[in-house]
N, C-alpha and C positions, 0 to 999 in steps of 0.2 A: 504494500500500500504506500503510495507516495506521501511524503511528509515535507512541509515547508515551514520554516521558522522565520517570522519577521516580515519578509517581503515576498509578495506573490504577484505574478503577472496576470492581468486581465486585458480585455479589449475595451477601448474607449467607445462609449455609447453616444458620444458627442465630443466637440472640441473641449479639451480639459486643460486647465492651467496647472502649473506645479503647485504643490503644497495646499491642495484643496481637499476637503472631506468628500468622500464618495460612498455610494451605496450600490448594491446589486440592482441592475435594471431587469426587473422580472419579465419584461416584454422583449428582452434582447434575444437575438438569434445567433450570435457569433459564438465561436469557441476559441479560447476560453470565454466565459460569460462576460457580457458587457457590464461596465460600471458607469454611473452618471453622478452628477453632483447631488449631495444630500442637502435638503432644504433646512430652513431654520427650525431647530428643535427636533429634527429627525435623527434617528440613529444612523451611524455610518460604520462601515467595515474598516476604514483606514483613510490614509492621506496619500495623494499622488506624490511620487518621488520626482517626477518631471512632467513637462507638458506633453500632450499627445493629441493628434488630430483624430477626428471621428473615424472609427474603424481600424485604428492602429493600436498596437500593444502599449500598455502602460503599467509601470511598476507601482504597486500600492504597498506602503508600509502599514501593516495591520494594527488595529487598536490593541491587539494582544501582545504587541511588541514590548519588550521589557524595558526599553530606554525612553528617552524623551522624543518629542516630535517637533518638526518645524511646520508652521501652519500660517496661512495668510489671514491677517486681521481685518475684520470688517469695520472696526472702530478702535479707539484708544482704551488702554487699561493700565492698572497699577500692578506692581509686583505682588504676587500672591492672590490675585483676583481669581475667582472661580470662572472657568471658561465654558461656554456653551456653543452649540452649533448655530451658525447664522446662515442667511440665504446664500445660494450659489457656492456652497461648500466651504465658506469662510468660517471664522470663529469670532466670538464676541463675549464680553462680560455681561451682556444683557440676558437675563434669565429667559430660557426658551427650551422646553423639554428637559432632558437630563444633562447634568454636567459631564463634560468630557475630559477635564483636566484642570490644572492650576498654572497660572502664569509664572514662569521662571524669571522673566525679565519684564520691565515696563514697556508698554507700547505707546509711542508718542504720536504716531500718525497712522491713519487707516491705510491698508494695503501693504504695511510692513510684513515681512516674514519673521515670525516670532517663535521662540522655543517655549513649549509648554511641557509640564510633567503630566504624562498620561495618567488620569485617575478617573476613569468612567464610573460614575456612581448613579444608580437609579434614584430619581427624586423620591423622597419619602414624605414631603410636606406639600400641601395644596398650593403654597406660594411659589413652588418651583416646578410644578407640572403645568405645561403650556396647554392652551385651548386652541384647537384647529379652527372651529367655527366656520365650517364650509358653507353654512346657510346665511352667514353674515348677520347674525342676530345681536351681536354685542361687540363693544370695543374692548372688553376685557381680554387680557392675553394670558392669564393664569387661571387655574381652577379656583384658587382662593378669591381672586377678584370677581370671577363669574358667579360663584356661590354667594358672595357678599351682595352682589347686584340683585340676584334672585331673591334672597331673603329680605333685603331692604324693601323690595316691592311687596313681597308677601306680608310683611309685618308693618307696612305703612299705616300711618294714622289717617290716611285720606281715602280709605275705602268708603263707598258712596251708597246711600239709600235715598232715592228720590221720594219726595212727598208732594204729589201734585196738589195744586190749590183746590181742585175739585174734590179731594178727599177730606178736606176740612169742613166742619159744619158748625153752625152757631150753637152756643152752649145750651140753648133751650130746645135743641133738636130740630130747628127749622133751617132752611137755607133759601135765601132770597137771591134771585139772579136778576140783574138789571144791566141794561146797556145805555141807560140814560143818565147815569151819574148818581152818587149817593147823597145828594145834598140834604135831603130831609128824612132819610131812612132811619127807622128806629132801631135797627139791628145792623151789624156789619153785613155787607152784601158782596157777592161776586159781581164785579163791575168790569166793563171793557172800556179802556181808554181809546179814544179815536181822535187824536189831535193831528195837526199837520205834520208834526215831527216825531210822534210816537204812537204806538198801538200795542197794547198789552193787556192780558188778563190779570186781574188783581183782586185782593180783598180790600174793601174800603170801609173805614169807620168814619161816619160823619162827625163833625166837631162835637165834643162832649159825649159821644157814644162810647161806652166802655164795656159792652157785652163781650164775653169771651168766645173764642172758637176752639174746637176740639177735634182731635184725630187719633187714630190708633194705627200703629205700624208693626208688622211682624219683624223680628230680628233674624238675620241670616244665620245659618249653622256655624259660620266661621267668626261670629261676633265674639270679641274678646271682652269678657266681663271684668277683667282686672285693669282695663284702660279706660280713660275718659271717653264719653260719648258727647259729641258736640252738635247742637242744633244750629244750622245756618239760616238766616233770614235776609231776604232782599227787601228793604223797607224804604219809606220816604214819608214826608209830610207836605201838606199844601202850603203851610206857612211855618213860622218859627216863633209863635207866640208863647209856647209852653216847653218846658223840659219834660220829655215824655220817655217812659221806659215801658217794656212789656214784661209782666210777671209770668212765670211759667210754673204750672203744677204738673208734675210728672209721676206716673204710676207704672210699675212693671207687672207683667202677667195679669192676674185677676184683681189687681188693686194693691192693697198693703199700704205701707208707709208712703206718704206723699213727700216728694222731693221738690223744694222750691228754690228757684234762682231768679235773678232779674238781669235783663240785658243791659248793655251800655246804652247811653242816651241815643235816641233815634234822631238822626240829622234830617234837615229839610231835604237836602239833595239825596237822590237815590243812592243807596250804598248797602253794605253788608254789616249786620250785627250778629253776634253769636251768643248762645247760652251753653255753658259747659256743665254737663251732668257728671259729677266726679265719680271716679271708679269706686270709691269707698261707699257710694250710695247705690251701686248697681248690684242686685242679688246674683249669686253664682248661677242660678238657673234661669236667668232672664231670657225669655223667648219672644216677648212682645212689649211694646211701650205705648202708653197713652199719654198724650201731651195736650195741655190746655193753655192757651195764651190769652192774657187779659191786659189791655193797655191801661196805663195810669191816666189821670185826668188830662184832658186836652181841649178845653173849651174853645180855644181859638184856632185849632188846627184839625184838618181832616188827616187821617192816617191811612197809609197804603202798604199792603203786603204783596209783593210781586212773585216771590218764589221761596220755597222751603225745602231743605234737605238735611239729612244726618250724615256726619262723617264719623267713622269708627275705625278702630284698629282690629286687624284680623288675627286670629289664632291659627296655628298650624293644625289642620285636620289630620287625624291619624286613622280614620276609618271612613 
């Protein structure tokens, strides 16, 4: 049985420069088998000893060689830097795949031929295993970064539960719909604005009207009961004669203890106000929430509510 130690001859599967990392070309048809450049993070069998044109023999110093290797640098590095495979068979100190060695000397300029101590080590931490991402789904280049990106999204505090305005009802169980304006309505009503510059569905409270509105929302299976639940409101006023807040009464599941919060002051200009339901007030088995909103006195202002939604943190589902 033939035996080769250190340097072995292959055929170039393309034009190859000296001192570049190569891998077996599994589609090659020549004998000896073809070799081509190993890409960034890819495993290689060794480094070319000299340049070779496509189809010609090339000597390759194998990674199993017991000494050091000369290799072309893709960038600069310091003495003792951990070296990885870079594109086009070059080497770099940028983490990509598994380490191939340690820099014996410093590299001041890309394209220098530098000596490295061969020390191929399979990566054992997520931060040093590269991500191929052939589908182009992420800019992350390591498993660590990709997992952090995925879990940041999974556990985001901005998961969303829409609450359509039409799901709210006046606290006395009635709902009045009007497209002519709320000027003298005795209850808050669903109203359609039809101005020259705006048109939107909204809940309207006439000046001095303080009747509550109420809704009930199922909570999703991934709702995290140990994190805050935040109610978002798009609000406005017709004037700015009063300092107005909206009080919230919140109940989980079939009732139980009432949780009360008050929003920040509602500005005249349309904007967003929030009510935070603290995690400490949310029961472990919360599956639904009932919310009642009641404005404070506003004798000189009509109040408008344009949109409502809940933002929550997700938990990781295990079944």
